[in-house]
C-alpha positions as CSV (number, residue, x, y, z in Angstrom):
1,M,9.2,7.9,-23.5
2,M,8.9,9.4,-21.1
3,H,6.7,12.2,-20.7
4,S,5.0,15.0,-17.9
5,I,1.9,16.6,-17.0
6,K,2.0,19.3,-14.3
7,F,-1.7,19.2,-12.2
8,G,-1.1,22.7,-9.8
9,K,2.4,22.5,-8.3
10,Q,2.2,19.2,-8.7
11,T,5.0,16.7,-11.6
12,I,4.1,14.1,-12.4
13,E,5.8,11.8,-15.0
14,Y,5.1,8.5,-17.3
15,N,5.5,6.4,-20.1
16,L,4.0,6.9,-22.9
17,K,4.2,4.6,-25.6
18,R,2.2,4.8,-28.3
19,S,0.5,2.0,-31.5
20,D,-0.4,0.9,-34.6
21,R,-3.2,-1.4,-33.2
22,R,-4.2,-0.2,-30.3
23,K,-7.9,2.0,-30.9
24,T,-8.3,3.1,-27.4
25,M,-5.9,4.8,-24.6
26,S,-4.5,2.6,-21.8
27,I,-3.1,3.8,-18.1
28,S,-1.7,1.8,-15.6
29,V,-0.8,3.1,-12.2
30,D,2.2,1.1,-10.9
31,E,4.7,1.2,-8.1
32,H,7.3,2.0,-10.8
33,G,4.7,5.3,-12.2
34,V,2.4,5.7,-14.7
35,S,2.4,4.2,-18.2
36,V,0.3,5.0,-21.2
37,I,-0.7,3.1,-24.4
38,S,-2.6,5.1,-27.0
39,P,-3.0,4.8,-30.8
40,S,-0.3,6.4,-32.7
41,V,-2.4,8.2,-34.0
42,T,-3.8,10.6,-30.8
43,E,-2.2,13.6,-30.0
44,I,-0.3,14.4,-27.0
45,E,-3.2,17.9,-26.1
46,K,-5.6,14.7,-26.1
47,I,-3.8,12.5,-24.1
48,E,-2.1,15.1,-21.4
49,A,-6.5,16.3,-21.5
50,I,-7.5,12.3,-21.2
51,L,-5.0,12.2,-17.6
52,Y,-6.5,15.3,-16.0
53,E,-9.9,14.1,-16.4
54,K,-8.4,10.6,-15.1
55,S,-7.1,12.5,-12.7
56,C,-8.5,13.5,-8.6
57,V,-7.5,17.0,-9.2
58,D,-10.4,19.8,-9.1
């Protein structure tokens, strides 16, 4: 499922996959874009907070 997060004036789309088997979140970036795999119970606000924390935005 595609989601997006805004960093200043830039909007980044990311593919989100949820898994009942995951215990931690995984973020990967490749030529196809940003992919996130997270535990099913993780709230979208928490996912986006971690994405923002891991970004290079000051």
